[in-house]
N, C-alpha and C positions, 0 to 999 in steps of 0.2 A: 558505538553502533548498537542499536536496539533491533533484535530479531523478533519479528511479529509472526506468530503462527497463523497460517491460512487454514481454516478448518476444511475437512474433507466433505464439503457440502457445496451444492451449486449456488446457494445464497445463504449468507450468514452475517450476523451482527455480533461483534465482540467489544468488550471494553478494553481500552489500552491507556496506560498512563505515560505521558511524555512530558518531561521537565516538570514533574509534580502536578500536572493538569490531566484530568481524565477526559477522554474522548470516546466516541463510539465509531468503530471502523467497520465498514461493510465490504465484504468480498462477494462478487457475483461472477459466476461462470456462464458465459453465453454459448450454449451448445450449437446454435445455428451458425454463429460466426467463429466458433472455436477460439474464444479469447476470454481472459480474466479482466475484470475491472475492480476498482476500489473507490470508496467514497469515505469521507470523514465528516462527522457532525459533533456538536457539543453534547453534553449530557441531557440537554433539553430538546435534542433532536433537530436543532437548527443546523442547516448545512454549512460546513466549512469548505469542503471540497466536493463538488458534484462528481458523479461516477466518471472515472477516468480509466481508459484502457491501460492495462499493465503491459509495458514493453520491456523486455529484459535489458539490463545494463544501460538504462537511460534514466536520468534524473527526472522523475515524473512530475515533480512540483517546482522545478527550477525556474520556470517562467511565470509562476503564480506568486503574487506578492500581496496577499490579503493580510491585514493586520491580525486576523484571528488564526492564522496558520502557526503551527509550532515552528520554532527556529531551526530549520534543517530541511533535509530532502528525503522524500520517500522514493523507494525503488525496489526492483527485483534483481537479485544477483543470480546469474545462471551462465552455464557454458552453452546452453541452447540459444538458437537465434529466434526461436518462436516457442512460446509456452503452450502446453497442452493442459487438458483437464487434470492430468496426474502429476504435473511438474512439481507442485508444492508437496504433494503427498509422497512421491517417491524420492524426494530429496534432491532433485536436479535443479531446483530453484528455491530461493529463500527471499521472503519479503522483509525489507529493512527500513528503518528510519535512521538517517545519519545526521547528527547535530552539525550545525555550521562549523563549530570549532574542531570537528574531526574531518570535515570535507576537504578533499584535495582536488584542485582544478586540473 
């Protein structure tokens, strides 16, 4: 399992390496709707995953099967039923990538 840091910013783009391939991951907090979303692109900024709302304890990319996706699932692990602006900052939620070989149905 790869733990991915969500910066304490309303909008950020970071580099992340998954299975020896580099991607750009964007985290966005929507203050009006009070939710987080994430998107993924290759290093040339071509979209791999368009912005997707982050729901805790749900496999966010389970139903996506694009060939450019990393082999695994993105998600947020949390005891909370709803994420807030501070959830990643205060440690009550963690954003992760779980490779298929570690995934348990």
